[in-house]
C-alpha positions, 0 to 999 in steps of 0.5 A, spaced: 664 935 709 667 941 706 673 944 710 671 951 712 675 957 709 680 958 715 681 950 715 683 951 708 687 956 709 691 953 714 692 947 710 695 951 705 700 954 710 701 948 714 708 946 715 710 951 709 718 953 710 717 959 705 713 963 710 719 963 715 720 970 718 726 972 722 723 975 728 723 967 730 730 967 731 731 972 737 725 969 740 728 962 740 734 964 743 730 968 748 727 961 750 734 957 750 737 963 754 731 962 759 732 954 760 740 955 760 739 959 766 734 955 769 738 949 768 744 952 771 740 954 777 738 947 778 745 944 777 747 948 783 741 947 787 739 940 785 732 943 785 729 941 778 722 943 779 722 949 775 725 946 769 720 940 770 714 945 770 716 948 764 717 941 760 710 939 763 706 945 760 709 944 753 708 936 753 701 937 755 700 942 749 703 937 744 697 932 746 692 938 746 694 940 739 694 933 736 687 931 738 685 938 736 688 936 729 685 929 729 678 933 730 679 936 723 681 930 720 675 926 722 670 931 721 674 934 714 670 941 717 674 944 722 678 943 728 676 946 735 681 952 734 685 953 728 691 958 726 690 959 719 696 964 717 700 970 720 705 965 723 712 963 721 711 956 721 704 952 722 706 946 725 699 943 726 692 946 724 691 949 730 698 950 733 704 954 730 711 955 732 710 962 736 705 958 740 709 952 741 715 957 744 710 961 748 708 954 752 715 952 752 716 957 757 709 958 760 710 953 765 717 956 768 713 963 769 707 959 772 712 955 777 716 962 779 709 964 782 708 958 786 710 960 793 714 955 797 709 954 802 705 949 799 699 949 804 699 957 804 692 959 801 690 965 797 683 968 798 681 962 802 684 957 796 690 953 796 695 957 792 697 952 787 689 951 785 689 959 785 695 960 780 693 954 776 686 958 775 689 965 774 693 963 769 688 959 765 683 965 766 689 969 763 690 965 757 683 964 755 683 972 755 688 972 751 685 967 746 679 971 746 683 977 743 686 972 738 680 970 736 677 977 735 683 979 731 682 973 727 689 970 728 685 964 732 679 961 729 673 958 733 668 954 729 664 950 734 658 953 738 661 949 744 668 952 743 667 959 743 666 966 746 659 963 749 657 962 757 658 955 755 664 955 751 668 959 755 668 954 761 670 948 756 676 952 753 678 954 761 678 947 763 680 943 757 684 948 753 689 951 759 687 949 766 689 942 766 696 944 763 697 948 770 694 943 774 699 938 771 705 943 772 704 944 779 703 936 781 709 935 777 713 941 780 711 938 787 712 931 786 717 929 792 721 923 788 725 925 782 723 918 779 716 920 779 717 927 776 721 924 770 717 918 769 711 923 769 714 928 764 716 922 760 710 919 759 706 925 757 711 926 751 711 919 750 703 920 748 704 926 744 710 924 740 708 917 739 701 920 736 705 925 732 709 919 729 703 915 728 699 920 725 704 925 721 710 921 720 708 914 718 702 916 713 708 921 710 713 915 709 708 911 706 705 916 701 699 918 704 696 924 707 698 926 714 692 926 719 695 932 723 
């Protein structure tokens, strides 16, 4: 199949360092500052829940972006979502540096909303599930705005602003990110937190190694 114009544009801008914009530097510093504050707090309180929640959401996003890029590779038409341009650095066809930095702190923000009382209900819904759904709904709303502005492209009818598309974006685009974040946040054993987060990143990074770096090393086109 022939790539869509948006896919072709994204490929043209994929991992092009000359698109660099200075605004990304203060954003990166802000992210570093947020993590430094949370890590310092964790060292003092021995409570690493917020840091783990932040790391979890970014790791889940890495996996999501990898399979989305593979959709384009196997269809040679379009990924489910595409970020064609208007970025300082496009990492994968549907993932840019701005999105990655946003997701790196989204889990921290989410964890700040979680009440200490795990059993507390909000409108009759367990608070963890309530906030996971609320954050996912807000994320879908923002994505709709990005789609309207052509900053993020949806090509397929089942992944679009339709009555059947929005629930899929909610469930497979965001909701599971925050469910994973609160499950790891609330895990009792530190070993469980470490092993689970390490497993998430192992899946994502091994996929990046296999589908991006190894093809490049052997002189082939990367898959993602």
